C-alpha positions in Angstrom: 52.7 -4.2 -5.0 51.7 -2.9 -8.4 48.2 -2.0 -9.8 47.1 -2.0 -13.4 44.0 -1.2 -15.2 42.1 -4.5 -16.1 40.3 -3.6 -19.2 37.3 -5.8 -19.9 35.3 -5.9 -23.1 31.7 -4.7 -22.7 29.0 -7.3 -22.8 27.0 -7.3 -26.1 23.6 -5.7 -25.9 20.5 -7.0 -27.6 16.7 -6.7 -27.5 15.4 -8.7 -24.6 11.8 -9.5 -23.9 10.6 -8.0 -20.6 7.6 -7.6 -18.4 7.0 -3.9 -17.4 4.7 -2.5 -14.8 1.5 -0.8 -16.1 1.4 1.9 -13.4 2.7 5.2 -14.6 4.6 6.1 -11.4 6.3 2.7 -11.0 9.6 1.8 -12.7 9.3 -2.0 -12.0 10.3 -4.4 -14.8 11.9 -7.9 -15.1 13.2 -10.1 -17.8 10.6 -12.5 -19.2 12.9 -15.5 -19.0 13.4 -14.8 -15.3 9.7 -14.8 -14.5 7.8 -17.8 -13.2 4.6 -17.3 -15.2 3.0 -15.1 -17.8 0.6 -13.3 -15.5 3.0 -11.7 -13.1 2.3 -8.8 -10.6 4.8 -6.0 -10.1 7.0 -6.8 -7.0 6.9 -3.2 -5.9 3.3 -2.0 -6.3 1.4 -5.3 -7.1 0.0 -3.9 -10.4 -0.3 -6.0 -13.5 2.6 -6.2 -15.9 2.7 -6.0 -19.7 5.1 -7.3 -22.3 7.8 -5.1 -23.6 11.4 -5.1 -24.8 14.6 -3.4 -23.7 18.1 -3.1 -25.3 20.2 -4.6 -22.5 22.9 -7.2 -21.8 21.7 -10.8 -22.3 22.1 -12.9 -19.1 21.6 -16.7 -19.3 19.0 -18.1 -16.9 20.0 -21.5 -15.5 17.4 -21.7 -12.7 15.3 -24.9 -13.0 12.1 -23.3 -11.6 11.7 -20.5 -14.2 10.8 -20.7 -17.8 14.3 -20.4 -19.3 13.7 -19.7 -22.9 16.1 -17.8 -25.1 15.0 -14.2 -25.8 15.4 -14.7 -29.6 13.5 -18.0 -29.7 9.9 -17.8 -31.0 
């Protein structure tokens, strides 16, 4: 049996719209296109969340119950 290094190209990163927790000591955040509504509470501390952006990998959202809008669409 032989093993070899499977090299994979890194996924491209781009600016993604997110919702971030407003509490200073909480690190909770989620992608906007994975949230159910605009007024979302943090799943960890139940505080309000505000809009933000992060430079991360883009993941397509195919779930029918979330608002699946592309991050670059306005």
